N, C-alpha and C positions, 0 to 999 in steps of 0.2 A: 430336150436340151438339158445338159448338165450345168453345174455352176460355172460362172465366168464365160458363158456363151459357148461352151464346148459341147459337142455332140458325142453321146456315148454310142459306140458301135457294139451293139448286142452280139453280132455275129462273131467278132474277134475279142470282145471283152476289153476294148481299149477306148480311151478318150481321144478324140480327134480334134485338134485345134490348130488350123492353118499349118499343116505339115508336122506339127509337134505331137508326139504320141504320149502326152502326159497331161495331168491336171494338177493344179497346185494343192489340192486336197487329197490327192491319191499318193499313197506311199507303199513301197514294196516292203514286205516283212522278210528280211534276210535271216531272221532268227536272232539269237542273242549277240550282242556286240562282242567282237574278239577281245580276249583278255589283253591287257597292256603287257609289253615285254617285261621280263623280270629285271630288277635292278642289276646294274653291273657289280659283280663281286669286288670287294675291296682288294682281294689278293690278285686280281687280274693284272698281268704284267710283271708280277714279282719275280717269276722264274726268269723272264727275259733280263731284268735288271741284275739278278744274281749271276746269270751267265756272263753278262757284260763285265761285271765286277771281277769275276774269276778269270776272264780273258786278260783284263788289265793286270791283275795280280800275277798271272802266269808270265806275261811278258816282262814285268818288272823283276820277277824272280830269276828269269833267264839272264837279264841284264846284271842283276846282283851277282849271280854265279860267275859271269864273265869278269866283273870287277874284282871279285875275290881271287880269281885265278891270276889276273894281272898283278894284283897286290902281293900275293904270295910269291910270284916269280920275280918281283922287283924289290928285293930286300935292300939293295944298295942305291935305289933310285933317289933322286932329289925331291920328287914330288909326292912322297909318301903321305905327308900330312893332307894334301889335297885329295888324294885317293881315299884316305880314311874318312874324311869329311863327306865325300861323295857316297861311300858305302853306308855311313851312318844315316845320311839324309834319305837314301833309297830304302833302307831298312825301316826307318820311321814311317815313310810313306806307305810301304806294304802293310805294316802293322795297323796304320790308320784305316787302310782299305778293309782289312779284316774286321776291325771294330765296327765300321759303318755298314758292313754287309749283313 
């Protein structure tokens, strides 16, 4: 009899203990433990954020182009001041996006 009341089966090299094929003192040697996964690089996800920023900038640039076209075509319109403010605000937003990218 082995430790803990288990019977060692010499024929199969196993410990038998009421249908369980193990012993608390028996451990399999699977070799060295696997290495932990490498740390996540700090630059991971940067390209995705840059691409998202560039898509927003591109959309804003298209809108700015349209605003300029409307502004140039409306020399005698009454809302020139509002258009100019909108163009200035969008230009500042695009500039800020480039600075933060």
